C-alpha positions as a printed NumPy array, in Angstrom:
array([[106.496,  81.023,  78.258],
       [103.087,  82.687,  78.782],
       [104.406,  86.029,  79.981],
       [106.691,  86.43 ,  77.012],
       [103.71 ,  85.622,  74.693],
       [101.615,  88.246,  76.543],
       [104.418,  90.787,  76.279],
       [104.701,  90.243,  72.464],
       [100.948,  90.698,  72.103],
       [100.206,  93.511,  74.658],
       [100.007,  97.081,  73.487],
       [100.327,  99.952,  75.929],
       [ 98.789, 103.416,  75.361],
       [100.959, 106.255,  76.494],
       [100.219, 109.77 ,  77.787],
       [102.394, 112.731,  78.836],
       [102.643, 113.345,  82.608],
       [104.568, 115.834,  84.695],
       [106.584, 114.702,  87.586],
       [108.35 , 117.395,  89.605],
       [108.001, 119.708,  86.618],
       [109.581, 117.266,  84.108],
       [107.583, 115.865,  81.252],
       [107.473, 112.019,  81.013],
       [105.988, 109.684,  78.472],
       [104.054, 107.204,  80.633],
       [102.968, 103.838,  79.376],
       [ 99.547, 103.014,  80.927],
       [ 99.055,  99.555,  82.514],
       [ 95.318,  99.287,  83.082],
       [ 94.031,  95.752,  82.182],
       [ 95.073,  92.477,  83.849],
       [ 97.536,  91.471,  81.116],
       [ 99.182,  94.94 ,  81.024],
       [ 99.614,  94.993,  84.828],
       [100.936,  91.443,  84.823],
       [103.521,  92.162,  82.154],
       [104.509,  95.724,  83.106],
       [108.107,  96.388,  81.967],
       [109.049,  92.67 ,  81.707],
       [111.322,  91.767,  78.766],
       [111.923,  95.343,  77.723],
       [115.522,  96.115,  77.041],
       [115.492,  99.596,  78.665],
       [113.369, 102.541,  79.701],
       [114.247, 106.063,  78.587],
       [115.28 , 108.764,  81.08 ],
       [111.952, 110.547,  80.56 ],
       [109.79 , 107.467,  80.268],
       [107.868, 105.45 ,  82.81 ],
       [104.929, 103.097,  83.445],
       [101.783, 104.056,  85.357],
       [ 99.722, 101.231,  86.905],
       [ 96.096, 102.205,  87.392],
       [ 94.423, 100.066,  90.086],
       [ 90.658, 100.171,  90.774],
       [ 90.982, 100.54 ,  94.561],
       [ 93.434, 101.169,  97.44 ],
       [ 95.571,  98.221,  98.35 ],
       [ 99.155,  97.352,  99.267],
       [ 99.922,  96.488,  95.639],
       [103.091,  94.373,  95.295],
       [105.773,  94.814,  92.62 ],
       [108.503,  92.343,  91.804],
       [111.347,  92.344,  89.299],
       [110.822,  89.002,  87.537],
       [111.875,  88.957,  83.864],
       [113.2  ,  92.554,  84.192],
       [116.412,  93.487,  82.402],
       [117.243,  96.753,  84.189],
       [116.831,  98.387,  87.577],
       [113.991, 100.799,  88.241],
       [112.64 , 103.19 ,  90.883],
       [109.026, 102.573,  92.056],
       [106.649, 105.056,  93.531],
       [103.329, 104.145,  95.235],
       [100.699, 106.855,  95.319],
       [ 97.382, 107.169,  97.187],
       [ 94.098, 108.108,  95.537],
       [ 95.051, 111.795,  95.634],
       [ 98.43 , 111.319,  93.855],
       [100.487, 111.634,  97.044],
       [103.682, 109.568,  97.201],
       [103.219, 107.084, 100.116],
       [106.226, 104.846,  99.447],
       [109.413, 104.751,  97.301],
       [111.769, 101.889,  96.406],
       [114.913, 103.025,  94.675],
       [117.085, 101.084,  92.148],
       [115.2  ,  97.807,  92.454],
       [117.347,  95.15 ,  90.821],
       [116.056,  92.454,  88.422],
       [115.606,  88.969,  89.875],
       [117.97 ,  86.255,  88.794],
       [115.157,  83.698,  88.86 ],
       [111.659,  83.052,  90.13 ],
       [112.883,  81.504,  93.41 ],
       [113.89 ,  84.147,  95.845],
       [112.452,  86.952,  93.752],
       [111.43 ,  89.451,  96.462],
       [108.109,  91.359,  96.254],
       [108.03 ,  95.006,  97.309],
       [104.882,  96.673,  98.815],
       [104.205,  99.96 , 100.52 ],
       [103.613, 100.243, 104.245],
       [100.281, 101.902, 103.56 ],
       [ 97.535, 101.579, 100.937],
       [ 98.082, 102.921,  97.404],
       [ 96.029, 103.232,  94.254],
       [ 98.621, 103.986,  91.659],
       [102.202, 102.666,  91.059],
       [104.772, 104.449,  88.895],
       [107.911, 102.787,  87.562],
       [110.785, 104.935,  86.407],
       [114.367, 104.452,  85.4  ],
       [116.683, 103.821,  88.376],
       [118.004, 106.971,  90.01 ],
       [115.127, 109.112,  88.77 ],
       [113.62 , 109.499,  92.25 ],
       [116.928, 110.772,  93.573],
       [117.644, 112.907,  90.544],
       [114.278, 114.659,  90.813],
       [114.392, 114.689,  94.629],
       [111.019, 112.863,  94.81 ],
       [110.104, 112.321,  98.451],
       [107.309, 110.646, 100.438],
       [104.473, 113.201, 100.696],
       [105.099, 114.784,  97.304],
       [102.017, 115.322,  95.115],
       [102.223, 113.883,  91.595],
       [ 99.425, 114.579,  89.132],
       [ 98.279, 111.216,  87.828],
       [ 96.975, 111.009,  84.281],
       [ 94.01 , 108.644,  84.168]])
């Protein structure tokens, strides 16, 4: 399977980032392969880990849960790092057919994926500012 091959051969850089005063290790998805793979095939994501998707322009970027093994919270941010949309505890797809895509109601430039329940635990709300590490 091509995505599994890409996962096995894709390396992600990481940086520290603060979200609501808490330090997270963020894996950076910047290139096409990195954005396509994201967190697919990983067994888990630590409580203080996440993935930051850096997109080149504002758009209603879609996320789906294909080949995921655990639920996640997803935050969409505008070009200023303001949370414009949140999806909580997104569940992995059982197969490609019927695998729902999620997108914000408004344009976003960044997407952050965190362990499920993190958005509630940290009380992250639409309109919050999150400093994006680029």
